[in-house]
N, CA, C and O atoms as a GROMACS GRO file, in nm:
protein
  492
    1MET      N    1  15.551   3.575  -0.213
    1MET     CA    2  15.589   3.708  -0.250
    1MET      C    3  15.655   3.774  -0.132
    1MET      O    4  15.602   3.772  -0.021
    2THR      N    5  15.771   3.831  -0.155
    2THR     CA    6  15.842   3.902  -0.046
    2THR      C    7  15.828   4.051  -0.068
    2THR      O    8  15.820   4.099  -0.181
    3THR      N    9  15.825   4.120   0.040
    3THR     CA   10  15.819   4.267   0.027
    3THR      C   11  15.950   4.324   0.080
    3THR      O   12  16.007   4.272   0.175
    4ALA      N   13  15.995   4.428   0.018
    4ALA     CA   14  16.117   4.493   0.062
    4ALA      C   15  16.086   4.583   0.180
    4ALA      O   16  15.979   4.644   0.186
    5ILE      N   17  16.178   4.591   0.271
    5ILE     CA   18  16.161   4.682   0.384
    5ILE      C   19  16.208   4.818   0.335
    5ILE      O   20  16.322   4.834   0.290
    6ALA      N   21  16.119   4.914   0.346
    6ALA     CA   22  16.151   5.050   0.298
    6ALA      C   23  16.245   5.116   0.395
    6ALA      O   24  16.226   5.107   0.516
    7PRO      N   25  16.348   5.184   0.344
    7PRO     CA   26  16.436   5.259   0.432
    7PRO      C   27  16.364   5.382   0.486
    7PRO      O   28  16.263   5.426   0.430
    8THR      N   29  16.417   5.435   0.594
    8THR     CA   30  16.355   5.556   0.651
    8THR      C   31  16.364   5.670   0.550
    8THR      O   32  16.461   5.681   0.474
    9ILE      N   33  16.265   5.753   0.549
    9ILE     CA   34  16.259   5.864   0.453
    9ILE      C   35  16.358   5.972   0.487
    9ILE      O   36  16.396   6.051   0.401
   10GLY      N   37  16.401   5.978   0.612
   10GLY     CA   38  16.498   6.080   0.651
   10GLY      C   39  16.433   6.202   0.714
   10GLY      O   40  16.500   6.301   0.743
   11ARG      N   41  16.304   6.195   0.736
   11ARG     CA   42  16.234   6.305   0.801
   11ARG      C   43  16.248   6.291   0.954
   11ARG      O   44  16.252   6.180   1.008
   12ARG      N   45  16.254   6.403   1.019
   12ARG     CA   46  16.259   6.400   1.165
   12ARG      C   47  16.129   6.454   1.227
   12ARG      O   48  16.118   6.471   1.349
   13ARG      N   49  16.033   6.481   1.138
   13ARG     CA   50  15.903   6.533   1.182
   13ARG      C   51  15.797   6.489   1.084
   13ARG      O   52  15.818   6.496   0.962
   14ILE      N   53  15.682   6.443   1.134
   14ILE     CA   54  15.570   6.405   1.050
   14ILE      C   55  15.447   6.472   1.106
   14ILE      O   56  15.409   6.447   1.220
   15PRO      N   57  15.383   6.560   1.026
   15PRO     CA   58  15.259   6.621   1.072
   15PRO      C   59  15.153   6.516   1.096
   15PRO      O   60  15.141   6.421   1.018
   16ARG      N   61  15.077   6.530   1.201
   16ARG     CA   62  14.979   6.430   1.239
   16ARG      C   63  14.875   6.409   1.128
   16ARG      O   64  14.827   6.298   1.108
   17ASP      N   65  14.841   6.515   1.056
   17ASP     CA   66  14.740   6.502   0.952
   17ASP      C   67  14.788   6.422   0.832
   17ASP      O   68  14.708   6.388   0.744
   18GLU      N   69  14.917   6.390   0.824
   18GLU     CA   70  14.968   6.306   0.717
   18GLU      C   71  14.962   6.155   0.755
   18GLU      O   72  14.989   6.069   0.671
   19LEU      N   73  14.926   6.126   0.878
   19LEU     CA   74  14.919   5.986   0.919
   19LEU      C   75  14.784   5.928   0.885
   19LEU      O   76  14.682   5.996   0.891
   20THR      N   77  14.784   5.799   0.849
   20THR     CA   78  14.661   5.728   0.824
   20THR      C   79  14.597   5.694   0.961
   20THR      O   80  14.661   5.710   1.065
   21ARG      N   81  14.474   5.650   0.960
   21ARG     CA   82  14.408   5.611   1.083
   21ARG      C   83  14.483   5.499   1.153
   21ARG      O   84  14.497   5.500   1.275
   22LEU      N   85  14.531   5.403   1.076
   22LEU     CA   86  14.605   5.292   1.130
   22LEU      C   87  14.736   5.337   1.194
   22LEU      O   88  14.770   5.293   1.303
   23GLN      N   89  14.809   5.425   1.125
   23GLN     CA   90  14.934   5.478   1.179
   23GLN      C   91  14.907   5.554   1.306
   23GLN      O   92  14.981   5.539   1.404
   24THR      N   93  14.804   5.636   1.309
   24THR     CA   94  14.769   5.713   1.428
   24THR      C   95  14.738   5.622   1.544
   24THR      O   96  14.785   5.643   1.656
   25LYS      N   97  14.658   5.519   1.517
   25LYS     CA   98  14.620   5.423   1.621
   25LYS      C   99  14.745   5.355   1.677
   25LYS      O  100  14.760   5.342   1.799
   26PHE      N  101  14.837   5.310   1.589
   26PHE     CA  102  14.957   5.243   1.633
   26PHE      C  103  15.050   5.335   1.712
   26PHE      O  104  15.091   5.303   1.824
   27VAL      N  105  15.083   5.450   1.652
   27VAL     CA  106  15.185   5.535   1.711
   27VAL      C  107  15.133   5.607   1.837
   27VAL      O  108  15.201   5.608   1.940
   28ILE      N  109  15.018   5.666   1.830
   28ILE     CA  110  14.968   5.745   1.941
   28ILE      C  111  14.900   5.659   2.045
   28ILE      O  112  14.932   5.666   2.164
   29ASP      N  113  14.804   5.577   1.999
   29ASP     CA  114  14.727   5.499   2.097
   29ASP      C  115  14.806   5.382   2.159
   29ASP      O  116  14.776   5.340   2.271
   30HIS      N  117  14.903   5.332   2.088
   30HIS     CA  118  14.981   5.220   2.144
   30HIS      C  119  15.119   5.265   2.193
   30HIS      O  120  15.147   5.257   2.312
   31VAL      N  121  15.204   5.312   2.104
   31VAL     CA  122  15.342   5.341   2.140
   31VAL      C  123  15.354   5.458   2.236
   31VAL      O  124  15.410   5.443   2.345
   32LEU      N  125  15.303   5.576   2.197
   32LEU     CA  126  15.318   5.693   2.284
   32LEU      C  127  15.244   5.680   2.416
   32LEU      O  128  15.288   5.734   2.517
   33THR      N  129  15.133   5.608   2.416
   33THR     CA  130  15.062   5.587   2.543
   33THR      C  131  15.145   5.499   2.634
   33THR      O  132  15.153   5.525   2.754
   34ARG      N  133  15.207   5.395   2.580
   34ARG     CA  134  15.295   5.308   2.661
   34ARG      C  135  15.416   5.385   2.712
   34ARG      O  136  15.462   5.364   2.824
   35LEU      N  137  15.469   5.476   2.626
   35LEU     CA  138  15.584   5.555   2.670
   35LEU      C  139  15.545   5.665   2.766
   35LEU      O  140  15.631   5.724   2.831
   36GLY      N  141  15.417   5.693   2.776
   36GLY     CA  142  15.371   5.797   2.867
   36GLY      C  143  15.385   5.937   2.814
   36GLY      O  144  15.396   6.032   2.892
   37THR      N  145  15.387   5.954   2.682
   37THR     CA  146  15.403   6.085   2.622
   37THR      C  147  15.298   6.115   2.516
   37THR      O  148  15.320   6.201   2.431
   38ALA      N  149  15.187   6.048   2.518
   38ALA     CA  150  15.082   6.070   2.417
   38ALA      C  151  15.023   6.209   2.430
   38ALA      O  152  15.010   6.262   2.541
   39ASP      N  153  14.987   6.268   2.317
   39ASP     CA  154  14.926   6.402   2.309
   39ASP      C  155  15.016   6.512   2.364
   39ASP      O  156  14.968   6.620   2.398
   40GLY      N  157  15.146   6.486   2.372
   40GLY     CA  158  15.238   6.591   2.417
   40GLY      C  159  15.241   6.615   2.566
   40GLY      O  160  15.294   6.716   2.612
   41LEU      N  161  15.185   6.522   2.641
   41LEU     CA  162  15.186   6.534   2.787
   41LEU      C  163  15.261   6.414   2.847
   41LEU      O  164  15.232   6.299   2.812
   42SER      N  165  15.355   6.438   2.932
   42SER     CA  166  15.429   6.330   2.992
   42SER      C  167  15.365   6.286   3.124
   42SER      O  168  15.325   6.368   3.206
   43GLU      N  169  15.357   6.155   3.141
   43GLU     CA  170  15.297   6.097   3.260
   43GLU      C  171  15.405   6.071   3.366
   43GLU      O  172  15.522   6.054   3.334
   44ASP      N  173  15.365   6.067   3.488
   44ASP     CA  174  15.458   6.037   3.597
   44ASP      C  175  15.494   5.889   3.602
   44ASP      O  176  15.607   5.853   3.634
   45ARG      N  177  15.396   5.803   3.570
   45ARG     CA  178  15.418   5.658   3.578
   45ARG      C  179  15.369   5.594   3.446
   45ARG      O  180  15.256   5.544   3.441
   46PRO      N  181  15.452   5.595   3.341
   46PRO     CA  182  15.411   5.532   3.216
   46PRO      C  183  15.414   5.381   3.226
   46PRO      O  184  15.474   5.325   3.319
   47ALA      N  185  15.349   5.314   3.130
   47ALA     CA  186  15.347   5.168   3.127
   47ALA      C  187  15.489   5.112   3.114
   47ALA      O  188  15.522   5.011   3.177
   48VAL      N  189  15.573   5.176   3.032
   48VAL     CA  190  15.712   5.136   3.024
   48VAL      C  191  15.791   5.238   3.104
   48VAL      O  192  15.805   5.353   3.062
   49PRO      N  193  15.843   5.198   3.219
   49PRO     CA  194  15.911   5.293   3.308
   49PRO      C  195  16.025   5.367   3.241
   49PRO      O  196  16.091   5.316   3.151
   50TYR      N  197  16.047   5.490   3.287
   50TYR     CA  198  16.154   5.572   3.232
   50TYR      C  199  16.291   5.505   3.254
   50TYR      O  200  16.383   5.525   3.175
   51ALA      N  201  16.304   5.425   3.360
   51ALA     CA  202  16.429   5.357   3.389
   51ALA      C  203  16.460   5.243   3.291
   51ALA      O  204  16.576   5.205   3.274
   52ASP      N  205  16.357   5.189   3.227
   52ASP     CA  206  16.377   5.079   3.131
   52ASP      C  207  16.409   5.138   2.996
   52ASP      O  208  16.328   5.131   2.904
   53ARG      N  209  16.528   5.195   2.984
   53ARG     CA  210  16.574   5.266   2.866
   53ARG      C  211  16.576   5.180   2.742
   53ARG      O  212  16.537   5.227   2.634
   54ALA      N  213  16.620   5.055   2.752
   54ALA     CA  214  16.632   4.966   2.635
   54ALA      C  215  16.496   4.941   2.572
   54ALA      O  216  16.483   4.949   2.450
   55GLU      N  217  16.394   4.911   2.654
   55GLU     CA  218  16.262   4.883   2.598
   55GLU      C  219  16.202   5.008   2.537
   55GLU      O  220  16.137   5.001   2.433
   56ARG      N  221  16.223   5.122   2.601
   56ARG     CA  222  16.170   5.248   2.548
   56ARG      C  223  16.231   5.278   2.412
   56ARG      O  224  16.160   5.318   2.320
   57LEU      N  225  16.362   5.259   2.399
   57LEU     CA  226  16.430   5.286   2.273
   57LEU      C  227  16.385   5.187   2.163
   57LEU      O  228  16.368   5.226   2.048
   58CYS      N  229  16.367   5.062   2.199
   58CYS     CA  230  16.319   4.961   2.102
   58CYS      C  231  16.181   4.995   2.052
   58CYS      O  232  16.155   4.987   1.932
   59LEU      N  233  16.093   5.032   2.140
   59LEU     CA  234  15.955   5.069   2.104
   59LEU      C  235  15.959   5.195   2.015
   59LEU      O  236  15.888   5.201   1.915
   60SER      N  237  16.038   5.292   2.049
   60SER     CA  238  16.048   5.415   1.969
   60SER      C  239  16.107   5.387   1.832
   60SER      O  240  16.059   5.442   1.732
   61THR      N  241  16.209   5.304   1.824
   61THR     CA  242  16.272   5.270   1.698
   61THR      C  243  16.174   5.198   1.607
   61THR      O  244  16.167   5.226   1.488
   62LEU      N  245  16.097   5.104   1.663
   62LEU     CA  246  15.998   5.032   1.584
   62LEU      C  247  15.893   5.128   1.528
   62LEU      O  248  15.858   5.120   1.410
   63ALA      N  249  15.844   5.216   1.610
   63ALA     CA  250  15.742   5.312   1.563
   63ALA      C  251  15.800   5.405   1.459
   63ALA      O  252  15.734   5.434   1.359
   64ALA      N  253  15.920   5.452   1.479
   64ALA     CA  254  15.983   5.543   1.384
   64ALA      C  255  16.005   5.471   1.252
   64ALA      O  256  15.982   5.530   1.146
   65TRP      N  257  16.048   5.348   1.254
   65TRP     CA  258  16.067   5.271   1.133
   65TRP      C  259  15.939   5.254   1.057
   65TRP      O  260  15.937   5.266   0.934
   66ALA      N  261  15.829   5.228   1.130
   66ALA     CA  262  15.700   5.207   1.068
   66ALA      C  263  15.650   5.334   0.997
   66ALA      O  264  15.578   5.325   0.899
   67LEU      N  265  15.689   5.451   1.047
   67LEU     CA  266  15.650   5.576   0.989
   67LEU      C  267  15.746   5.635   0.889
   67LEU      O  268  15.711   5.728   0.816
   68GLY      N  269  15.869   5.581   0.886
   68GLY     CA  270  15.970   5.638   0.801
   68GLY      C  271  16.035   5.759   0.864
   68GLY      O  272  16.083   5.849   0.794
   69LEU      N  273  16.036   5.762   0.994
   69LEU     CA  274  16.093   5.873   1.070
   69LEU      C  275  16.234   5.841   1.115
   69LEU      O  276  16.261   5.730   1.161
   70THR      N  277  16.322   5.936   1.103
   70THR     CA  278  16.462   5.915   1.148
   70THR      C  279  16.476   5.970   1.289
   70THR      O  280  16.440   6.085   1.316
   71LEU      N  281  16.527   5.889   1.377
   71LEU     CA  282  16.550   5.931   1.514
   71LEU      C  283  16.699   5.955   1.539
   71LEU      O  284  16.784   5.884   1.485
   72THR      N  285  16.729   6.054   1.619
   72THR     CA  286  16.867   6.075   1.662
   72THR      C  287  16.902   5.961   1.756
   72THR      O  288  16.816   5.908   1.825
   73GLU      N  289  17.028   5.923   1.757
   73GLU     CA  290  17.072   5.811   1.841
   73GLU      C  291  17.032   5.834   1.989
   73GLU      O  292  17.056   5.942   2.043
   74ASN      N  293  16.975   5.734   2.050
   74ASN     CA  294  16.932   5.736   2.190
   74ASN      C  295  16.816   5.833   2.216
   74ASN      O  296  16.794   5.872   2.331
   75ALA      N  297  16.743   5.871   2.112
   75ALA     CA  298  16.627   5.958   2.130
   75ALA      C  299  16.499   5.879   2.109
   75ALA      O  300  16.497   5.787   2.027
   76GLU      N  301  16.395   5.913   2.181
   76GLU     CA  302  16.267   5.847   2.166
   76GLU      C  303  16.180   5.927   2.070
   76GLU      O  304  16.206   6.044   2.040
   77ILE      N  305  16.077   5.861   2.024
   77ILE     CA  306  15.978   5.927   1.940
   77ILE      C  307  15.890   6.012   2.034
   77ILE      O  308  15.865   5.973   2.148
   78ALA      N  309  15.846   6.123   1.987
   78ALA     CA  310  15.764   6.212   2.073
   78ALA      C  311  15.656   6.280   1.993
   78ALA      O  312  15.658   6.282   1.870
   79GLN      N  313  15.561   6.336   2.066
   79GLN     CA  314  15.454   6.415   2.003
   79GLN      C  315  15.449   6.549   2.069
   79GLN      O  316  15.453   6.561   2.191
   80CYS      N  317  15.440   6.653   1.984
   80CYS     CA  318  15.433   6.792   2.035
   80CYS      C  319  15.290   6.821   2.084
   80CYS      O  320  15.192   6.781   2.021
   81TYR      N  321  15.283   6.889   2.193
   81TYR     CA  322  15.155   6.926   2.250
   81TYR      C  323  15.083   7.031   2.166
   81TYR      O  324  14.961   7.026   2.150
   82GLU      N  325  15.160   7.125   2.113
   82GLU     CA  326  15.101   7.238   2.039
   82GLU      C  327  15.055   7.200   1.900
   82GLU      O  328  14.938   7.218   1.866
   83CYS      N  329  15.147   7.148   1.818
   83CYS     CA  330  15.116   7.120   1.676
   83CYS      C  331  15.075   6.974   1.651
   83CYS      O  332  15.030   6.941   1.541
   84THR      N  333  15.089   6.888   1.749
   84THR     CA  334  15.058   6.746   1.745
   84THR      C  335  15.142   6.664   1.646
   84THR      O  336  15.108   6.550   1.615
   85ASP      N  337  15.250   6.722   1.596
   85ASP     CA  338  15.338   6.650   1.503
   85ASP      C  339  15.410   6.537   1.580
   85ASP      O  340  15.434   6.547   1.700
   86ILE      N  341  15.442   6.430   1.506
   86ILE     CA  342  15.523   6.323   1.563
   86ILE      C  343  15.667   6.357   1.524
   86ILE      O  344  15.698   6.375   1.406
   87VAL      N  345  15.754   6.366   1.623
   87VAL     CA  346  15.890   6.418   1.597
   87VAL      C  347  15.996   6.334   1.665
   87VAL      O  348  15.968   6.254   1.755
   88ASP      N  349  16.119   6.353   1.620
   88ASP     CA  350  16.238   6.298   1.683
   88ASP      C  351  16.248   6.358   1.822
   88ASP      O  352  16.241   6.480   1.838
   89GLY      N  353  16.265   6.275   1.922
   89GLY     CA  354  16.272   6.323   2.060
   89GLY      C  355  16.382   6.420   2.087
   89GLY      O  356  16.378   6.491   2.188
   90ALA      N  357  16.484   6.426   2.001
   90ALA     CA  358  16.592   6.522   2.021
   90ALA      C  359  16.546   6.663   1.988
   90ALA      O  360  16.615   6.759   2.022
   91LEU      N  361  16.432   6.678   1.922
   91LEU     CA  362  16.381   6.808   1.880
   91LEU      C  363  16.278   6.866   1.978
   91LEU      O  364  16.216   6.968   1.950
   92VAL      N  365  16.259   6.801   2.091
   92VAL     CA  366  16.158   6.848   2.187
   92VAL      C  367  16.219   6.884   2.320
   92VAL      O  368  16.330   6.842   2.355
   93GLU      N  369  16.144   6.963   2.394
   93GLU     CA  370  16.178   6.996   2.531
   93GLU      C  371  16.053   6.982   2.614
   93GLU      O  372  15.942   7.011   2.567
   94GLU      N  373  16.070   6.937   2.737
   94GLU     CA  374  15.958   6.920   2.825
   94GLU      C  375  15.966   7.026   2.933
   94GLU      O  376  16.072   7.051   2.990
   95ASP      N  377  15.852   7.086   2.961
   95ASP     CA  378  15.842   7.186   3.068
   95ASP      C  379  15.713   7.161   3.142
   95ASP      O  380  15.604   7.175   3.086
   96ALA      N  381  15.725   7.125   3.269
   96ALA     CA  382  15.607   7.097   3.354
   96ALA      C  383  15.516   6.993   3.295
   96ALA      O  384  15.394   7.004   3.306
   97GLY      N  385  15.573   6.891   3.231
   97GLY     CA  386  15.494   6.782   3.177
   97GLY      C  387  15.440   6.808   3.038
   97GLY      O  388  15.373   6.721   2.982
   98ILE      N  389  15.466   6.925   2.981
   98ILE     CA  390  15.419   6.957   2.846
   98ILE      C  391  15.538   6.947   2.749
   98ILE      O  392  15.642   7.009   2.770
   99ILE      N  393  15.519   6.868   2.643
   99ILE     CA  394  15.627   6.845   2.545
   99ILE      C  395  15.601   6.935   2.424
   99ILE      O  396  15.493   6.931   2.365
  100ARG      N  397  15.701   7.015   2.390
  100ARG     CA  398  15.691   7.104   2.273
  100ARG      C  399  15.810   7.082   2.182
  100ARG      O  400  15.923   7.064   2.228
  101CYS      N  401  15.783   7.085   2.051
  101CYS     CA  402  15.892   7.066   1.955
  101CYS      C  403  15.966   7.199   1.935
  101CYS      O  404  15.922   7.304   1.983
  102ASP      N  405  16.078   7.192   1.864
  102ASP     CA  406  16.162   7.309   1.847
  102ASP      C  407  16.088   7.424   1.777
  102ASP      O  408  16.115   7.540   1.806
  103ARG      N  409  15.997   7.395   1.687
  103ARG     CA  410  15.921   7.503   1.620
  103ARG      C  411  15.824   7.571   1.717
  103ARG      O  412  15.813   7.694   1.720
  104CYS      N  413  15.755   7.491   1.792
  104CYS     CA  414  15.653   7.547   1.886
  104CYS      C  415  15.715   7.616   2.007
  104CYS      O  416  15.656   7.706   2.065
  105LEU      N  417  15.834   7.572   2.043
  105LEU     CA  418  15.904   7.636   2.155
  105LEU      C  419  15.929   7.785   2.125
  105LEU      O  420  15.914   7.870   2.212
  106HIS      N  421  15.967   7.812   2.001
  106HIS     CA  422  15.995   7.949   1.965
  106HIS      C  423  15.866   8.034   1.958
  106HIS      O  424  15.866   8.154   1.986
  107ASP      N  425  15.756   7.967   1.919
  107ASP     CA  426  15.629   8.037   1.909
  107ASP      C  427  15.567   8.061   2.049
  107ASP      O  428  15.495   8.158   2.071
  108HIS      N  429  15.596   7.972   2.139
  108HIS     CA  430  15.542   7.980   2.275
  108HIS      C  431  15.638   8.057   2.362
  108HIS      O  432  15.738   8.003   2.410
  109ALA      N  433  15.608   8.186   2.383
  109ALA     CA  434  15.698   8.266   2.463
  109ALA      C  435  15.692   8.223   2.607
  109ALA      O  436  15.586   8.220   2.670
  110VAL      N  437  15.808   8.190   2.657
  110VAL     CA  438  15.818   8.148   2.799
  110VAL      C  439  15.839   8.273   2.881
  110VAL      O  440  15.944   8.336   2.879
  111THR      N  441  15.733   8.306   2.953
  111THR     CA  442  15.740   8.424   3.038
  111THR      C  443  15.760   8.381   3.182
  111THR      O  444  15.714   8.274   3.222
  112PRO      N  445  15.827   8.462   3.259
  112PRO     CA  446  15.843   8.426   3.399
  112PRO      C  447  15.707   8.419   3.468
  112PRO      O  448  15.617   8.496   3.434
  113SER      N  449  15.691   8.331   3.561
  113SER     CA  450  15.563   8.317   3.628
  113SER      C  451  15.530   8.445   3.703
  113SER      O  452  15.620   8.510   3.756
  114TYR      N  453  15.404   8.479   3.709
  114TYR     CA  454  15.361   8.600   3.776
  114TYR      C  455  15.373   8.585   3.926
  114TYR      O  456  15.331   8.485   3.983
  115ASN      N  457  15.431   8.684   3.989
  115ASN     CA  458  15.443   8.686   4.133
  115ASN      C  459  15.365   8.802   4.189
  115ASN      O  460  15.405   8.917   4.169
  116PRO      N  461  15.255   8.776   4.260
  116PRO     CA  462  15.172   8.885   4.308
  116PRO      C  463  15.241   8.974   4.412
  116PRO      O  464  15.200   9.088   4.433
  117TRP      N  465  15.344   8.922   4.476
  117TRP     CA  466  15.415   8.999   4.577
  117TRP      C  467  15.504   9.105   4.514
  117TRP      O  468  15.545   9.199   4.583
  118THR      N  469  15.535   9.093   4.388
  118THR     CA  470  15.619   9.191   4.320
  118THR      C  471  15.556   9.332   4.327
  118THR      O  472  15.624   9.429   4.359
  119ASP      N  473  15.427   9.341   4.296
  119ASP     CA  474  15.360   9.468   4.303
  119ASP      C  475  15.350   9.522   4.444
  119ASP      O  476  15.356   9.643   4.465
  120PHE      N  477  15.334   9.433   4.540
  120PHE     CA  478  15.322   9.473   4.680
  120PHE      C  479  15.448   9.542   4.730
  120PHE      O  480  15.440   9.639   4.805
  121TYR      N  481  15.566   9.491   4.686
  121TYR     CA  482  15.692   9.544   4.735
  121TYR      C  483  15.748   9.662   4.654
  121TYR      O  484  15.849   9.721   4.692
  122ARG      N  485  15.681   9.694   4.545
  122ARG     CA  486  15.724   9.810   4.466
  122ARG      C  487  15.695   9.937   4.543
  122ARG      O  488  15.594   9.946   4.613
  123SER      N  489  15.779  10.032   4.530
  123SER     CA  490  15.755  10.158   4.603
  123SER      C  491  15.678  10.257   4.522
  123SER      O  492  15.650  10.367   4.569
   0.00000   0.00000   0.00000
């Protein structure tokens, strides 16, 4: 018996609660951990180095295919720190090692860092 390979569903985001235990184990515990971006946090030294672009893209493409996720060309699969969704890497931004998707970026107000000397110099 042969099984047909299902085409990607065309989604660029999959909520984590829609994943089965097996999908979660594969994507988060294996793929994202090797890429160094599990749980929305980027590592300084992932198992698959950032310089090894070809292997990172192959691993991302395989995981995206398994989930029915569509990736933008040359984008990796990613996980948002805030909502924990699995998303197309083109929809995320990283700031100080925290990865947020386009939806959560708008919800997370980026405020300038507090400078205690500002009050000191005010007249």
